[in-house]
N, C-alpha and C positions, 0 to 999 in steps of 0.2 A: 515476439515476432522474430527476432534474430535466431532464436533456437529452432523455430519452425523452418526457417530458411536453410539453416545448416543441416537439419534432418532431411529436408527434401533434396538438398544438393547431394548429400551422401547417398540417398536412395537412388537418385538418378545416375550417380557415378557408378554405384555398385551394379545397377542394371546394365549400364553400358559395358562395364568390364565383364559381366557374365556372358554377354553376347560374343565376347572375343575368345571364349574357351571353345576349342575344337578338338574333339577326341582324335587321337592318333592311333592308339593301340586298340585292338578288338578286345572284347571281354575275355576271350580265351587267352590272349596274349598277356593281359593283365594277370590272369590266374597263374600262367606258367612262369612269367618273369618276376612277379612280385609276390602274390598271395601265397603260392605254394612253397617257394623256398623259404620265405620268412616265417611262415607258420611252422614249417618243419624245424627250423632252428629253435623255435620255442617248444614245440611238442616233443622233440628228441633231445632236450637240453642235457639229459643224463649221459648221452653218448659222448658229448664233448662239453663237459661243464666249464663254465668260465672259471679261471684260476687267478685272474688279476684284473685290475681296473680297465685295462684296455679290452679284454674279453667282455667284460660287463657293458662297456660302452658300445661295443659292436653289437651285442645282443639287444641293447636298448634301441639302437638305430634300426635293427630288424624289426623290433616291436612297433616302432614308429611307422615303418613302411607298410607293415601289416594293417595297421589302423587306417593309414592314408589310402590303401588299396580299396577299402570300403567306400571312402569318399569318391574315388575315381569311378567306382561302379554306380554312384548316384548321379553322375553328370548327365546333363541332357545329351541325348544321342547314345547313351548306353543304358540308362534306366528303362527296364522293360515296362514298368508301370509305377504308379504312385502308391500302390497298396503293399502287397507282400514283398515285392523287389526291394523297395525302400526299407521296409521293416528288417529284411534279412541283411541288407548292406549296413544298416545301423548297428545290428548285432555284431557284425564283423569290426566295425569301428570301435564299439564298446569293448570287445574282447581284446583288440589291439591296444587300446588305451589302458586297460587294466594291466596288460603285460608291460607297458612302458612304466607304469607305477611300480610293478614288482621288480623290474630290472633296475630301475633307479635306486630301489632299496636293497639291491643285490640280494634278493631273497629267492633262492632256487626253489624252496618249497612253495612259495606264492606263485612262481611260474608254473610249476607242476600242477598246482591246484587249478590253474586256468585251462588245463588241457580240454576238459569237457566243454567249457564255454567256447573255446576256439573251434573244436570239432563240431559242436552244435551249430555254430554260426554258419559253417560250411555245409553241413548236411541239410539244414532246413531249406536253404537256397537250392541246393542241387536237386533235392526231391521235387521241388516245384518247377525249376527252370532248366535243368540240364537234361536234354532230350533222352539220352540213353538211360537215365535214371528214372524217368516217368513211366508209370504203368500205362498200358494201353487201356483205354476206357471204352 
């Protein structure tokens, strides 16, 4: 019984907390301020490869922010729908999380191998939801 009480209490607290989230940035602002620069840091790693622990740590934080930008896109008030939008945002989170793992391992080849996954996560969403990329039907 006590476990049930704890579980219900946690659910209620989580529900109350979720209602406190209020989007501040627009989707476009998230893309410009977070997703684009942090994905570029990973996609173009060969232009400015990390040479020391501090560089790798910076790249790791950039990968974390890329992953978290996908979570921001899934927030109520930003999510366009529960179907393709959520699927595409989750792809971005997964690509970012894989990049975090690669940067923690300080594996430049693993980061480079993620290029297609990162680009695909962006392109699949843009084809569906970015107005100037949609074809007239």
